[in-house]
N, C-alpha and C positions, 0 to 999 in steps of 0.2 A: 664265237661261240657265247651263247646265251647266257650271260652271267657280267655283272655290272665288273668293271676290272678290278671291285678293290674285291668278290665273292673270287675269281680268278686269281689276285696275286696268293688270297690266305689261302689256296690249298692249294698252290703249289708251291709254297713255304710249309708244310705241313711233312714231315714226315711222310705219318700214312701215306699221302693220299700220293708222296711225290710215289713213293713201291709202288701202290698199285698203279697210275699211271706211265709211267716206264715201263716200256716191256722188256721184257727180260725179268729185270731183281723178285730177287729172291729172297735180298734177302737187306735193309736198311735200317742199320746203326746208326747213330749217334752221335761222336769223338770229343766234337768242341763245338761249338755257334757256328753253323752253318758250314758244318762237314761229316760227312759222315766215311765208316767201310761200307762198305757196297758190294754185290755180292750177286752176279749175270748167270743169268744159264742163255746163252747167243745159242743159235744153227745160222748157218750161213753154208745154203747147196752142201755139199758134204760134210762141210766139214758144223763141228758143235764142240760145244766145249763149255765148263761153268770160268767162269773167272770171277780173283778178287783183286780188291785196291781200292777209292777212294774217292768219294763222289763232294766234290765240291760247290757253293755256289757266291757265287761271284762278282766283285764291278753292284751291289745293288743298288737302282735306285723307284726306292718304295710309289711301288705301283703302277712301277712304268716297264725296270729292263733288270738282267741278270745275267750272269755268263757264266753258264755251268759245263765245272770242268768235272772229266772222270779220267781214268789213267785206270785199267784192266789189263790183271794181266794173267795166265793158264797155262799148262801145257804146253800148246796147241801154237801160243801168242801171243802176241800182249796191241791192245785197242790203248787207244791217247784219240780222251774229243774232251773238243769248245766247241761250246751252242753257246751265244745270244741269242738267247728271247726280247720280244719285246712286244708293250701290252697298251692296246690305247681303243678309246672307249671310244663306243660310234654311237652309238647310247646313252643313257639311265644302265638301261638292262642289260645293253649287245658288248662285247669288248673282244678284242680283233689280235689275236695272240701271233705274228711274225719272227721266226729265224735264221737263222741262217749261225750252221756248225763248219768244221772239217773232224774227220776222223783219217787216225793214221794209224794201221797196223800194220804188225808185225811176223815171225814166225812165219809155220807151218801156214797163221790165218789170211795169210796175206798169202801166200804161195798158190793153196787152191783154195780163196775166194774174193777176189783180189775181184776180178772177170764177174762175178757175182755181186758187190759192194753198190753201190748205186738202186739196183732194186730193192735190195736186203734194204735198202736204209729211207728206199719212197713205203717200203713196208713195213716197215718200226716206227715214221713219221706220223702217216693212217691212223699204224696203230694206238700211238699215245694219244692226237686227237680225242679221234674214238672213245676210246681211256680216258678222258677229262670231260670225253664228253657226256658221261656214263656216271659222272663223278660227279660234274654240277646236280647235273639230273636230280641224283639220290638224294646228290647235300637240300636241294629247291622242294622237294615233297619227302620228306623224312615220311617212313612208315608212321606207324599210332601205333 
């Protein structure tokens, strides 16, 4: 990312920015420190649905790392995700963002979408980084 580690950290800690950069989020409402009620609209191949659940930020190490945990439920199945995000300064104005995660799905979502999940995960990851990059550019050059 073409931004300092502190800028990327602050953006990822901002619920408004998080709602814009995480693909599929249509609503993110703070319910406690680092805990949110979330609604996601996701399409995996032939299966789509609206998911309601919780999103938490845990194991936070200021400007270095955190774990994002999401538990989402819908009529078509459930999804639980744990994603560890690490930030590392490359220069004062560049940050490397690394992540590693695991998603478990169940119900019709798993039956219908399991074989497509890898491709969908890659697409959602790409969208996340594109969205974050757009937010960084918008923050760095605000409209006057």
